[in-house]
Residue frames relative to the residue before (quaternion, step in Angstrom):
aa qw qx qy qz dx dy dz
X 1.0000 0.0000 0.0000 0.0000 0.00 0.00 0.00
X 0.6589 0.4698 -0.3379 0.4805 3.67 0.84 -0.65
X 0.6412 0.5144 -0.3449 0.4532 3.61 0.93 -0.84
X 0.6391 0.5417 -0.3259 0.4381 3.60 1.05 -0.77
X 0.6430 0.5524 -0.2837 0.4483 3.47 1.14 -0.97
X 0.6474 0.5178 -0.2813 0.4833 3.53 1.09 -1.02
X 0.6182 0.5379 -0.3309 0.4680 3.66 0.99 -0.69
X 0.6417 0.5282 -0.3026 0.4666 3.51 0.96 -1.01
X 0.7117 0.4955 -0.2636 0.4224 3.49 0.90 -1.08
X 0.5976 0.5418 -0.3389 0.4843 3.52 1.16 -0.69
X 0.6698 0.5104 -0.3286 0.4276 3.59 0.80 -0.92
X 0.6044 0.6012 -0.2917 0.4337 3.46 1.11 -0.96
X 0.6805 0.4913 -0.2346 0.4905 3.41 0.91 -1.17
X 0.6440 0.5253 -0.3080 0.4631 3.60 0.95 -0.75
X 0.6246 0.5633 -0.2716 0.4678 3.42 1.09 -0.92
X 0.7127 0.4332 -0.2770 0.4772 3.58 0.89 -0.97
X 0.5779 0.5370 -0.3809 0.4823 3.58 1.13 -0.47
X 0.7127 0.4908 -0.2779 0.4171 3.54 0.72 -0.85
X 0.5797 0.5582 -0.3210 0.4993 3.49 1.32 -0.74
X 0.6634 0.5676 -0.2644 0.4097 3.46 0.96 -1.14
X 0.6778 0.4926 -0.2469 0.4868 3.48 1.02 -1.14
X 0.6243 0.5425 -0.3184 0.4632 3.61 1.09 -0.82
X 0.6218 0.5547 -0.3055 0.4608 3.52 1.07 -0.96
X 0.6533 0.5045 -0.2918 0.4833 3.69 0.94 -0.92
X 0.6728 0.4514 -0.3463 0.4730 3.62 0.88 -0.78
X 0.6199 0.5473 -0.3745 0.4195 3.59 0.93 -0.65
X 0.6388 0.5679 -0.2770 0.4390 3.52 1.14 -0.80
X 0.6995 0.4812 -0.2340 0.4737 3.30 1.18 -0.90
X 0.6136 0.5517 -0.2994 0.4790 3.51 1.32 -0.56
X 0.4210 -0.7439 0.4694 0.2216 3.46 -0.55 1.29
X 0.6405 0.5407 -0.3487 0.4193 3.71 0.88 -0.71
X 0.7662 0.3530 -0.2143 0.4924 3.42 0.55 -1.10
X 0.5657 0.5443 -0.4531 0.4224 3.67 1.07 -0.30
X 0.6408 0.4903 -0.3779 0.4540 3.67 0.87 -0.60
X 0.7311 0.4489 -0.3003 0.4170 3.72 0.63 -0.92
X 0.6778 0.5093 -0.3028 0.4354 3.58 1.01 -0.88
X 0.7388 0.3460 -0.2544 0.5194 3.62 1.12 -0.50
X 0.4045 -0.7129 0.4612 0.3397 3.65 1.34 -0.07
X 0.7814 -0.4409 0.2170 0.3846 3.40 0.84 0.87
X 0.5459 0.6495 -0.3477 0.3991 3.45 1.52 -0.26
X 0.6286 -0.5067 0.4070 0.4272 3.54 -1.29 0.26
X 0.5626 -0.6718 0.3962 0.2742 3.56 -1.01 1.05
X 0.5613 0.6527 -0.3477 0.3715 3.48 1.42 -0.56
X 0.6186 0.5895 -0.3098 0.4170 3.51 1.44 -0.58
X 0.7012 0.4439 -0.2100 0.5168 3.49 1.37 -0.35
X 0.2736 -0.7985 0.5231 0.1178 3.55 -0.75 0.97
X 0.6850 -0.4616 0.4042 0.3928 3.53 -1.39 0.47
X 0.6964 0.5221 -0.2643 0.4154 3.41 0.84 -1.29
X 0.6434 0.5191 -0.3371 0.4505 3.56 0.98 -0.85
X 0.6465 0.5194 -0.2919 0.4765 3.55 1.02 -0.82
X 0.6354 0.5214 -0.3265 0.4667 3.63 1.04 -0.66
X 0.6325 0.5231 -0.2883 0.4931 3.42 1.05 -0.93
X 0.6514 0.5138 -0.3240 0.4547 3.60 0.95 -0.70
X 0.6497 0.5041 -0.2934 0.4875 3.53 1.10 -0.89
X 0.6198 0.5119 -0.3803 0.4573 3.67 0.99 -0.45
X 0.6832 0.3717 -0.2877 0.5589 3.72 1.13 -0.20
X 0.1856 -0.8158 0.5267 0.1503 3.72 0.33 1.08
X 0.6200 0.5432 -0.4067 0.3938 3.71 0.88 -0.65
X 0.6323 0.5520 -0.3093 0.4471 3.61 1.05 -0.85
X 0.6490 0.5267 -0.2661 0.4801 3.39 1.01 -1.17
X 0.7070 0.4325 -0.3155 0.4622 3.63 0.66 -0.75
X 0.5912 0.5464 -0.3577 0.4733 3.68 1.13 -0.60
X 0.7227 0.4622 -0.3083 0.4112 3.48 0.90 -0.78
X 0.5643 0.5858 -0.3154 0.4888 3.53 1.35 -0.52
X 0.7208 0.4404 -0.2724 0.4608 3.44 0.92 -1.01
X 0.5628 0.5900 -0.3593 0.4539 3.58 1.28 -0.53
X 0.6282 0.5473 -0.2970 0.4664 3.54 1.07 -1.00
X 0.6760 0.4754 -0.2878 0.4839 3.54 0.90 -0.97
X 0.6499 0.5152 -0.3393 0.4441 3.59 0.93 -0.83
X 0.6048 0.5669 -0.3266 0.4542 3.55 1.07 -0.71
X 0.6623 0.4834 -0.3015 0.4866 3.57 0.92 -0.85
X 0.6472 0.4960 -0.3319 0.4743 3.61 0.87 -1.04
X 0.7050 0.4831 -0.3237 0.4060 3.70 0.77 -0.75
X 0.6032 0.5384 -0.3327 0.4855 3.47 1.26 -0.61
X 0.6483 0.5265 -0.3077 0.4559 3.49 0.99 -0.83
X 0.6087 0.5714 -0.2909 0.4673 3.48 1.06 -0.97
X 0.7018 0.4635 -0.2855 0.4594 3.62 0.75 -0.99
X 0.6303 0.5332 -0.3053 0.4745 3.52 1.13 -0.79
X 0.6579 0.5253 -0.2999 0.4487 3.52 1.08 -0.74
X 0.6005 0.5670 -0.3256 0.4604 3.56 1.27 -0.86
X 0.6701 0.5002 -0.3095 0.4528 3.60 0.96 -0.95
X 0.6750 0.4997 -0.3223 0.4368 3.49 1.02 -0.70
X 0.6371 0.5469 -0.2871 0.4610 3.39 1.34 -0.70
X 0.5991 0.5550 -0.3146 0.4839 3.49 1.29 -0.50
X 0.6417 0.5062 -0.3039 0.4895 3.58 1.03 -0.96
X 0.6664 0.5106 -0.3076 0.4479 3.57 0.94 -0.91
X 0.6388 0.5077 -0.3321 0.4731 3.59 1.05 -0.68
X 0.6737 0.4893 -0.3096 0.4592 3.55 0.88 -0.97
X 0.7153 0.4865 -0.3070 0.3967 3.59 0.81 -0.83
X 0.6184 0.5745 -0.3022 0.4430 3.42 1.28 -0.85
X 0.6928 0.4653 -0.2459 0.4929 3.59 1.24 -0.47
X 0.8142 0.3074 -0.0976 0.4828 3.47 1.07 -0.99
X 0.5492 0.5467 -0.4109 0.4803 3.49 1.23 -0.09
X 0.4561 -0.7306 0.4139 0.2948 3.66 -0.56 0.99
X 0.6811 0.4710 -0.3145 0.4640 3.54 0.83 -0.86
X 0.7216 0.4186 -0.3107 0.4555 3.72 0.92 -0.55
X 0.6537 0.5254 -0.3270 0.4356 3.44 1.14 -0.60
X 0.5917 0.5633 -0.3765 0.4369 3.63 1.23 -0.28
X 0.7465 0.3311 -0.1982 0.5421 3.62 1.11 -0.53
X 0.5105 0.6641 -0.4299 0.3370 3.75 1.25 0.18
X 0.1567 -0.7949 0.5673 0.1473 3.61 -0.42 1.03
X 0.7155 0.4158 -0.3438 0.4438 3.78 1.01 0.10
X 0.3616 0.7280 -0.4944 0.3079 3.47 1.29 0.77
X 0.6581 0.4772 -0.2942 0.5026 3.57 1.38 -0.23
X 0.6185 -0.5238 0.4829 0.3316 3.55 -1.35 0.41
X 0.5349 -0.1352 -0.8318 0.0614 1.75 -2.03 1.54
X 0.4796 0.7070 -0.4157 0.3121 3.66 1.12 -0.63
X 0.6715 0.5108 -0.2868 0.4538 3.52 0.80 -1.11
X 0.6790 0.4996 -0.2832 0.4573 3.63 0.92 -0.89
X 0.6068 0.5075 -0.3437 0.5061 3.48 1.07 -0.64
X 0.6811 0.4767 -0.3076 0.4628 3.61 0.80 -0.74
X 0.6228 0.5470 -0.3086 0.4666 3.64 0.99 -0.96
X 0.7500 0.3745 -0.2586 0.4800 3.66 0.65 -0.87
X 0.5638 0.6032 -0.3466 0.4452 3.51 1.32 -0.61
X 0.6373 0.5172 -0.3015 0.4852 3.56 0.95 -0.81
X 0.6725 0.5044 -0.2778 0.4649 3.59 0.86 -0.99
X 0.7090 0.4377 -0.3055 0.4608 3.57 0.79 -0.82
X 0.6629 0.5131 -0.3398 0.4265 3.58 0.91 -0.75
X 0.6525 0.5115 -0.3355 0.4473 3.51 1.00 -0.81
X 0.6478 0.5356 -0.3044 0.4481 3.56 0.87 -0.98
X 0.7139 0.4763 -0.2551 0.4454 3.50 0.73 -1.09
X 0.6704 0.4468 -0.3314 0.4911 3.68 1.01 -0.81
X 0.5918 0.5513 -0.3752 0.4529 3.70 0.93 -0.75
X 0.6521 0.5223 -0.3112 0.4529 3.62 0.74 -0.99
X 0.6977 0.4263 -0.3071 0.4870 3.57 0.82 -0.90
X 0.6071 0.5364 -0.3846 0.4426 3.72 0.88 -0.65
X 0.6605 0.5344 -0.3039 0.4311 3.54 0.95 -0.86
X 0.6914 0.5105 -0.2369 0.4530 3.40 1.03 -1.04
X 0.7152 0.4968 -0.2554 0.4200 3.51 1.02 -0.83
X 0.7317 0.3826 -0.1942 0.5296 3.56 1.35 -0.38
X 0.5662 0.5800 -0.4227 0.4054 3.63 1.10 -0.26
X 0.5509 -0.6354 0.4485 0.3027 3.47 -1.32 0.34
X 0.1483 -0.8068 0.5650 0.0884 3.54 -1.21 0.60
X 0.6679 -0.5318 0.3534 0.3823 3.46 -1.16 0.69
X 0.7183 0.4786 -0.2191 0.4549 3.58 1.10 -0.82
X 0.4604 -0.7186 0.3528 0.3837 3.48 1.59 -0.13
X 0.7437 0.2156 -0.1637 0.6113 3.42 1.23 -0.74
X 0.6169 -0.5821 0.3709 0.3782 3.60 -1.12 0.60
X 0.4585 -0.6999 0.4776 0.2682 3.63 -0.65 0.99
X 0.5737 -0.6022 0.3860 0.3991 3.68 -0.96 0.60
X 0.6193 0.5449 -0.3759 0.4222 3.68 0.92 -0.66
X 0.6816 0.4888 -0.2662 0.4750 3.52 1.03 -0.85
X 0.5494 0.5801 -0.3780 0.4677 3.58 1.26 -0.60
X 0.6460 0.5668 -0.2770 0.4297 3.45 1.03 -1.06
X 0.7010 0.4582 -0.2661 0.4773 3.42 0.95 -0.93
X 0.6399 0.4913 -0.3637 0.4657 3.63 0.95 -0.41
X 0.6221 0.4849 -0.3854 0.4789 3.59 1.10 -0.61
X 0.6416 0.5254 -0.3465 0.4384 3.62 0.98 -0.68
X 0.6225 0.5278 -0.3360 0.4702 3.65 1.06 -0.65
X 0.6522 0.4942 -0.3148 0.4810 3.59 0.97 -0.83
X 0.6606 0.5150 -0.3179 0.4442 3.53 0.94 -0.83
X 0.6324 0.5357 -0.3393 0.4449 3.54 0.97 -0.86
X 0.6911 0.4839 -0.3056 0.4415 3.51 0.90 -1.04
X 0.6575 0.5006 -0.3252 0.4597 3.68 1.02 -0.63
X 0.7063 0.4658 -0.2997 0.4410 3.47 0.93 -0.96
X 0.6125 0.4975 -0.3905 0.4742 3.66 0.97 -0.52
X 0.6392 0.4806 -0.3801 0.4647 3.73 0.86 -0.51
X 0.6278 0.5376 -0.3386 0.4497 3.64 0.99 -0.68
X 0.6404 0.5128 -0.3158 0.4768 3.50 1.01 -0.98
X 0.6814 0.4958 -0.2942 0.4508 3.68 0.98 -0.88
X 0.6604 0.4713 -0.3079 0.4969 3.58 0.94 -0.72
X 0.6085 0.5394 -0.3620 0.4557 3.56 1.06 -0.45
X 0.6855 0.4833 -0.2689 0.4735 3.40 0.95 -0.81
X 0.6125 0.5220 -0.3550 0.4757 3.51 1.24 -0.53
X 0.6117 0.5391 -0.3323 0.4741 3.52 1.10 -0.79
X 0.6210 0.5499 -0.3474 0.4374 3.60 0.99 -0.92
X 0.6421 0.5191 -0.2781 0.4909 3.66 0.99 -0.95
X 0.6984 0.4275 -0.3234 0.4741 3.65 0.81 -0.73
X 0.6592 0.4624 -0.3558 0.4744 3.67 0.94 -0.45
X 0.6387 0.5285 -0.3361 0.4469 3.59 1.11 -0.44
X 0.7899 0.1885 -0.0770 0.5785 3.57 1.14 -0.78
X 0.0132 -0.8674 0.4971 -0.0188 3.58 0.62 1.08
X 0.5861 0.6053 -0.3365 0.4205 3.57 1.23 -0.48
X 0.6036 0.5929 -0.3540 0.3985 3.58 1.21 -0.60
X 0.8201 0.2892 -0.0226 0.4932 3.50 0.97 -0.94
X 0.6454 0.5863 -0.3652 0.3260 3.61 0.93 -0.90
X 0.7471 0.4388 -0.2166 0.4499 3.70 0.91 -0.83
X 0.6322 0.5100 -0.3056 0.4967 3.62 1.35 0.15
X 0.5353 -0.5950 0.5144 0.3079 3.52 -1.21 0.60
X 0.6384 0.5331 -0.2720 0.4840 3.53 1.08 -0.72
X 0.6399 0.5256 -0.2892 0.4802 3.38 1.13 -0.87
X 0.6761 0.4740 -0.2938 0.4815 3.60 1.02 -0.72
X 0.5668 0.5587 -0.3682 0.4806 3.52 1.18 -0.48
X 0.6549 0.5208 -0.2940 0.4620 3.60 0.95 -1.02
X 0.6302 0.5126 -0.3139 0.4915 3.58 1.07 -0.86
X 0.6643 0.5337 -0.3035 0.4263 3.60 0.89 -0.80
X 0.6549 0.4889 -0.3007 0.4916 3.50 1.16 -0.79
X 0.6243 0.5295 -0.3618 0.4460 3.49 0.91 -0.76
X 0.7091 0.4966 -0.2718 0.4203 3.46 0.79 -1.05
X 0.6228 0.5502 -0.2900 0.4747 3.57 1.14 -0.96
X 0.6553 0.5176 -0.3008 0.4605 3.65 0.98 -0.80
X 0.6447 0.5513 -0.2912 0.4423 3.44 1.09 -0.85
X 0.6624 0.4965 -0.2663 0.4938 3.41 0.98 -1.08
X 0.6632 0.4712 -0.3451 0.4680 3.61 0.85 -0.74
X 0.6611 0.5043 -0.3399 0.4394 3.67 0.96 -0.68
X 0.6341 0.5018 -0.3320 0.4856 3.57 1.09 -0.76
X 0.6419 0.5304 -0.3561 0.4239 3.61 0.93 -0.70
X 0.6946 0.4299 -0.2829 0.5027 3.53 0.86 -0.93
X 0.5785 0.5552 -0.3883 0.4543 3.62 1.05 -0.40
X 0.6576 0.4883 -0.3069 0.4846 3.52 0.96 -0.83
X 0.5905 0.5146 -0.3903 0.4838 3.77 0.95 -0.59
X 0.6913 0.4777 -0.3268 0.4325 3.61 0.79 -0.99
X 0.6514 0.5425 -0.3197 0.4233 3.55 0.98 -0.82
X 0.6288 0.5085 -0.3433 0.4778 3.63 1.08 -0.66
X 0.6215 0.4973 -0.3563 0.4893 3.67 1.10 -0.56
X 0.6661 0.5415 -0.3188 0.4019 3.59 0.94 -0.94
X 0.7049 0.4574 -0.2858 0.4607 3.60 0.79 -0.99
X 0.6939 0.4475 -0.3229 0.4626 3.74 0.99 -0.31
X 0.5667 0.5881 -0.4218 0.3939 3.66 1.07 0.16
X 0.4669 -0.7242 0.4259 0.2758 3.52 -0.64 1.08
X 0.6898 0.5312 -0.2657 0.4140 3.67 1.08 -0.64
X 0.5425 0.6520 -0.3453 0.4016 3.46 1.56 -0.43
X 0.0204 -0.7805 0.6239 0.0342 3.62 -0.83 0.99
X 0.3663 -0.7925 0.4598 0.1624 3.51 -0.56 1.30
X 0.3230 -0.7306 0.5583 0.2241 3.51 -0.97 0.65
X 0.1683 -0.8289 0.5315 0.0456 3.64 -0.44 1.20
X 0.5136 0.6190 -0.4311 0.4089 3.50 1.32 0.60
X 0.0021 0.8818 -0.4713 0.0147 3.65 0.02 1.16
X 0.2637 0.7836 -0.5054 0.2472 3.47 1.32 0.64
X 0.6135 0.5742 -0.3488 0.4149 3.61 0.99 -0.81
X 0.5899 0.6438 -0.3677 0.3198 3.59 0.97 -0.85
X 0.5687 0.6418 -0.3469 0.3800 3.50 1.19 -0.74
X 0.5896 0.5703 -0.3820 0.4256 3.61 1.28 -0.45
X 0.5535 0.5885 -0.4206 0.4129 3.62 1.09 -0.34
X 0.7723 0.3764 -0.2571 0.4424 3.66 0.56 -1.03
X 0.5079 0.5862 -0.4020 0.4866 3.47 1.37 -0.41
X 0.6868 0.4887 -0.3038 0.4440 3.70 0.81 -0.93
X 0.6548 0.5251 -0.2953 0.4564 3.53 1.10 -0.62
X 0.6025 0.5762 -0.3061 0.4597 3.34 1.32 -0.74
X 0.6448 0.5346 -0.2804 0.4689 3.50 1.03 -0.95
X 0.6635 0.4913 -0.2948 0.4812 3.47 0.99 -0.80
X 0.6313 0.5761 -0.3111 0.4156 3.55 1.07 -0.56
X 0.7521 0.3019 -0.1023 0.5768 3.51 1.13 -1.01
X 0.4308 0.6787 -0.5271 0.2754 3.77 0.84 0.03
X 0.4180 -0.7143 0.4938 0.2669 3.51 -0.86 1.05
X 0.4512 -0.7232 0.4698 0.2296 3.48 -0.86 1.17
X 0.6412 0.5724 -0.3512 0.3714 3.62 1.05 -0.73
X 0.5537 0.6634 -0.3856 0.3235 3.60 1.28 -0.36
X 0.6495 0.5111 -0.3042 0.4736 3.52 1.29 -0.56
X 0.4337 0.7081 -0.4662 0.3053 3.66 1.16 0.10
X 0.7151 0.3984 -0.2450 0.5195 3.66 0.98 -0.76
X 0.6721 -0.4707 0.3897 0.4180 3.59 -1.33 0.30
X 0.7140 0.4559 -0.2585 0.4642 3.56 0.76 -1.23
X 0.6836 0.4958 -0.2830 0.4547 3.50 1.00 -0.82
X 0.5932 0.5368 -0.3326 0.4994 3.57 1.26 -0.45
X 0.6662 0.4530 -0.3289 0.4927 3.66 0.80 -0.87
X 0.6361 0.5253 -0.3504 0.4434 3.70 0.90 -0.78
X 0.6497 0.5499 -0.3035 0.4283 3.64 0.97 -0.98
X 0.6919 0.4853 -0.2505 0.4724 3.52 1.00 -1.09
X 0.5938 0.5456 -0.3437 0.4813 3.61 1.21 -0.74
X 0.6775 0.4936 -0.2979 0.4568 3.68 0.84 -1.03
X 0.6376 0.5062 -0.3538 0.4604 3.58 0.90 -0.59
X 0.6191 0.5314 -0.3137 0.4856 3.66 1.09 -0.82
X 0.6641 0.4804 -0.3311 0.4675 3.77 0.83 -0.97
X 0.6595 0.5611 -0.3202 0.3843 3.54 0.85 -1.03
X 0.6380 0.5472 -0.2956 0.4540 3.45 1.03 -0.97
X 0.7181 0.4791 -0.2505 0.4382 3.51 0.74 -1.13
X 0.6675 0.5026 -0.2974 0.4620 3.52 0.93 -0.97
X 0.6490 0.5489 -0.2968 0.4353 3.56 0.94 -1.03
X 0.6995 0.4557 -0.2739 0.4775 3.50 0.89 -1.07
X 0.6372 0.5436 -0.3192 0.4434 3.61 0.97 -0.78
X 0.6847 0.5092 -0.2809 0.4393 3.49 0.92 -0.93
X 0.6208 0.5217 -0.3012 0.5017 3.55 1.13 -0.77
X 0.7146 0.4878 -0.2782 0.4172 3.59 0.74 -1.03
X 0.7032 0.4303 -0.2422 0.5115 3.66 1.02 -0.91
X 0.5724 0.5371 -0.4191 0.4563 3.53 1.13 0.05
X 0.6529 0.5111 -0.2621 0.4937 3.52 1.30 -0.65
X 0.8088 0.2091 -0.0665 0.5457 3.55 0.78 -1.19
X 0.3948 -0.7203 0.5264 0.2196 3.44 -0.90 0.92
X 0.3385 -0.7371 0.5441 0.2147 3.65 -0.70 1.03
X 0.0722 0.7690 -0.6273 0.0997 3.60 -0.56 1.11
X 0.5787 -0.5604 0.5016 0.3153 3.45 -1.52 0.42
X 0.2254 0.7952 -0.5431 0.1483 3.65 -0.60 0.84
X 0.5180 -0.6357 0.4969 0.2840 3.55 -1.27 0.41
X 0.0547 0.8183 -0.5581 0.1261 3.59 -0.64 1.03
X 0.4219 -0.6242 0.5859 0.2985 3.49 -1.38 0.36
X 0.2777 -0.8007 0.5087 0.1513 3.64 -0.80 1.04
X 0.7839 -0.3783 0.2084 0.4460 3.53 -1.26 0.16
X 0.6503 0.5345 -0.3112 0.4412 3.55 1.10 -0.69
X 0.5772 0.5670 -0.3249 0.4898 3.55 1.38 -0.60
X 0.6541 0.5546 -0.2868 0.4270 3.41 1.10 -0.96
X 0.6807 0.4506 -0.2477 0.5218 3.48 0.99 -0.99
X 0.6063 0.5372 -0.3501 0.4704 3.67 0.98 -0.51
X 0.6179 0.5081 -0.3224 0.5060 3.60 1.03 -0.70
X 0.6843 0.4112 -0.3376 0.4987 3.68 0.70 -0.88
X 0.6182 0.5359 -0.4096 0.4036 3.70 0.81 -0.66
X 0.6877 0.4757 -0.3177 0.4471 3.55 0.85 -0.97
X 0.6061 0.5413 -0.3778 0.4436 3.64 1.06 -0.48
X 0.6112 0.5451 -0.3104 0.4826 3.52 1.14 -0.94
X 0.7023 0.5032 -0.2775 0.4201 3.55 0.77 -1.23
X 0.6394 0.5489 -0.3152 0.4366 3.62 1.15 -0.62
X 0.7331 0.4345 -0.1974 0.4846 3.47 1.27 -0.63
X 0.7636 0.2620 -0.1599 0.5680 3.43 1.31 -0.52
X 0.3523 -0.7968 0.4464 0.2041 3.47 -0.42 1.15
X 0.5962 0.5860 -0.3740 0.4016 3.68 1.05 -0.74
X 0.5388 0.6557 -0.4195 0.3222 3.62 1.09 -0.66
X 0.6024 0.5926 -0.3379 0.4146 3.56 1.09 -0.77
X 0.6358 0.5702 -0.2600 0.4507 3.43 1.09 -0.97
X 0.6430 0.5196 -0.2690 0.4942 3.47 1.13 -1.05
X 0.5426 0.6376 -0.3668 0.4057 3.65 1.11 -0.57
X 0.6191 0.5743 -0.3267 0.4245 3.60 1.10 -0.65
X 0.6281 0.5632 -0.3348 0.4197 3.42 1.21 -0.66
X 0.6559 0.5241 -0.2947 0.4563 3.53 1.17 -0.57
X 0.5536 0.6193 -0.3751 0.4113 3.44 1.21 -0.13
X 0.4801 0.6873 -0.4155 0.3529 3.59 1.36 -0.17
X 0.5976 -0.6490 0.3061 0.3577 3.50 -0.67 1.27
X 0.7407 0.4525 -0.2898 0.4032 3.68 0.63 -1.03
X 0.5964 0.5399 -0.3448 0.4836 3.49 1.26 -0.56
X 0.6264 0.5262 -0.3378 0.4654 3.65 0.93 -0.79
X 0.6637 0.4914 -0.3020 0.4762 3.54 0.94 -0.78
X 0.6519 0.5022 -0.3318 0.4613 3.50 0.95 -0.63
X 0.7028 0.4294 -0.3129 0.4730 3.57 0.79 -0.69
X 0.6160 0.4983 -0.3884 0.4706 3.55 1.12 -0.45
X 0.6513 0.5357 -0.3197 0.4320 3.64 1.12 -0.54
X 0.6475 0.4876 -0.2741 0.5175 3.48 1.42 -0.54
X 0.5105 0.6762 -0.4271 0.3160 3.61 1.15 -0.48
X 0.3394 -0.7708 0.4986 0.2049 3.66 -0.50 1.12
X 0.6002 0.5708 -0.3639 0.4261 3.57 1.20 -0.35
X 0.6904 0.4267 -0.2271 0.5383 3.56 1.44 -0.31
X 0.7671 0.1121 0.0173 0.6314 3.40 0.95 -1.18
X 0.3175 -0.8213 0.4315 0.1961 3.63 0.04 1.28
X 0.7971 0.3790 -0.1588 0.4424 3.60 0.81 -1.13
X 0.5169 0.6884 -0.4283 0.2747 3.53 1.07 -0.56
X 0.6532 0.4969 -0.2701 0.5034 3.69 1.03 -1.11
X 0.6608 0.5110 -0.3455 0.4276 3.64 0.81 -0.96
X 0.6514 0.5443 -0.3189 0.4215 3.58 0.94 -0.99
X 0.6125 0.5884 -0.2595 0.4597 3.46 1.17 -1.00
X 0.6903 0.4562 -0.2430 0.5062 3.53 0.83 -1.01
X 0.6275 0.5332 -0.3239 0.4659 3.64 1.08 -0.58
X 0.6945 0.4374 -0.2758 0.5003 3.51 0.97 -0.84
X 0.6413 0.4936 -0.3719 0.4547 3.76 0.97 -0.61
X 0.6595 0.5273 -0.3002 0.4437 3.58 1.02 -0.90
X 0.6160 0.5522 -0.2864 0.4833 3.54 1.03 -1.00
X 0.7439 0.4079 -0.2526 0.4652 3.52 0.68 -1.01
X 0.6144 0.5294 -0.3608 0.4604 3.68 1.17 -0.51
X 0.6610 0.4937 -0.3149 0.4693 3.55 0.98 -0.73
X 0.6302 0.4995 -0.3655 0.4689 3.60 1.00 -0.61
X 0.6086 0.5687 -0.3227 0.4495 3.62 1.06 -0.87
X 0.6916 0.4679 -0.2588 0.4857 3.50 0.86 -0.99
X 0.6878 0.4090 -0.3532 0.4847 3.69 0.79 -0.46
X 0.5673 0.5463 -0.4082 0.4616 3.57 1.10 -0.53
X 0.6951 0.5239 -0.2805 0.4047 3.59 0.82 -0.91
X 0.6887 0.4737 -0.2284 0.4991 3.43 1.36 -0.71
X 0.8174 0.2903 -0.1318 0.4799 3.47 0.93 -0.94
X 0.5634 -0.5764 0.3728 0.4596 3.51 1.40 -0.21
X 0.3795 -0.7143 0.5418 0.2286 3.54 -1.29 0.55
X 0.4432 -0.6752 0.5215 0.2751 3.74 -0.84 0.91
X 0.4237 -0.6592 0.5695 0.2480 3.58 -1.26 0.50
X 0.6193 0.5219 -0.3908 0.4373 3.64 1.18 -0.31
X 0.4249 -0.7148 0.5028 0.2362 3.59 -0.61 1.19
X 0.6323 0.5259 -0.3556 0.4440 3.62 0.78 -0.78
X 0.6360 0.4992 -0.3276 0.4888 3.71 0.88 -0.88
X 0.6694 0.4977 -0.3381 0.4357 3.67 0.79 -0.91
X 0.6948 0.4851 -0.3013 0.4372 3.49 0.82 -0.89
X 0.6482 0.5136 -0.3299 0.4553 3.47 1.13 -0.65
X 0.6343 0.4826 -0.3449 0.4957 3.64 0.99 -0.83
X 0.6042 0.5408 -0.3740 0.4501 3.78 0.99 -0.66
X 0.6863 0.5053 -0.2840 0.4393 3.48 0.86 -0.90
X 0.6534 0.5033 -0.3081 0.4741 3.53 1.06 -0.86
X 0.6319 0.5549 -0.2995 0.4508 3.55 0.96 -0.83
X 0.6919 0.4653 -0.2485 0.4930 3.48 0.84 -1.13
X 0.7328 0.4605 -0.3002 0.4009 3.50 0.73 -0.91
X 0.6634 0.4700 -0.3355 0.4759 3.66 1.07 -0.80
X 0.6635 0.5247 -0.2924 0.4461 3.54 0.98 -0.97
X 0.6090 0.5417 -0.3319 0.4748 3.54 1.06 -0.71
X 0.6608 0.5130 -0.2981 0.4597 3.56 0.88 -1.04
X 0.6779 0.5096 -0.2937 0.4410 3.52 0.98 -0.96
X 0.5935 0.5531 -0.3414 0.4745 3.57 1.16 -0.76
X 0.7014 0.4741 -0.2552 0.4671 3.59 0.75 -1.15
X 0.6642 0.4648 -0.3225 0.4887 3.66 0.89 -0.75
X 0.6232 0.5456 -0.3475 0.4395 3.61 0.93 -0.77
X 0.6729 0.5454 -0.2714 0.4196 3.45 0.99 -1.12
X 0.6285 0.5572 -0.2781 0.4660 3.54 1.12 -1.09
X 0.7177 0.4734 -0.2436 0.4489 3.53 0.92 -1.09
X 0.8464 0.2641 -0.0421 0.4605 3.57 0.81 -1.26
X 0.4316 0.7152 -0.4823 0.2640 3.75 1.12 -0.15
X 0.7306 0.4034 -0.2431 0.4944 3.49 0.84 -1.02
X 0.6455 0.5311 -0.3419 0.4294 3.55 0.84 -0.91
X 0.7568 0.3414 -0.2064 0.5178 3.67 0.88 -0.76
X 0.4438 -0.7035 0.4634 0.3057 3.59 1.07 -0.01
X 0.1441 0.8459 -0.4997 0.1184 3.58 0.92 0.75
X 0.7645 -0.0429 0.0767 0.6386 3.62 0.79 -1.10
X 0.1175 -0.7500 0.6367 0.1352 3.54 -1.42 0.39
X 0.6408 -0.6041 0.3236 0.3460 3.56 -1.00 0.66
X 0.8203 0.1215 -0.0268 0.5582 3.57 1.06 -0.66
């Protein structure tokens, strides 16, 4: 019995020494020093605190995973910005636009809504991964929402780039014999490789989380190749008329959302859970700003004006589900039309301007509503109470 006790004691001492050496290494390593201390001076953290942390291996692993998730989220956001710049330049750079086979719908609509979805999902994850929480650490349900947001951003880019490749394979004569065309192909390939690389990093994080439940039902994935097949055989002459053009753009929008949703829900199991919604995220950010800037409290008095209070109440999605969504659709549709008008020029024909406005508002509104129906619960956009 005494020999067994001595063996256990020796093993415990060895484990304490190992943990202590590991803590010292973590403190000396800049990367983990930043994430384990949340960017604060290391002097605010004691060796004893770290030692206690190491004694709870679950907490330690969660901190490590949180640090990796922050890195993956930053990389995803950076990639979405690069993706947006590529999409913009491929349309408006004269050299690239001349050899761009995916500049026309339905491929252009896939790219347009893919950009919007990836930027919004990545931004939402970035806010959630760096905002403060009452529990000090990010709750597991919020970690899952962050992972879903990163995944949606990456998958929407993959779907868009796959659609671009389909267009390039369908119309090789537009780009294959041109140096600018080869540059365009190189950019598409590079972005696809970067997206897959970051996706692999995110996958390695996901599979190591104890609360992650994989969805082993892959039947939905078939919607993705079906969408690509539709893009490959879609009659180009249908977009020549106004009605055909509207239908073609709408089809590209639907294919983007359906393909991204099918891939995302094939990876992540959709389960009922408690979560903090977008308004909670912004409220946390606002409280942080208010704590640092004293004049914000005085500004709050302005919001107590009766008509403003009624306006905020009318836009509150927990009370009126669709009011805020419709407003977003109108704002985004008008913004897209304004952007196109600045790039392409404004027509002097009032009827044409009104038609274009109606088209942008209609298609963008339909896209916002479809995106909300597919991803609101999946991304934890709003909650009922």
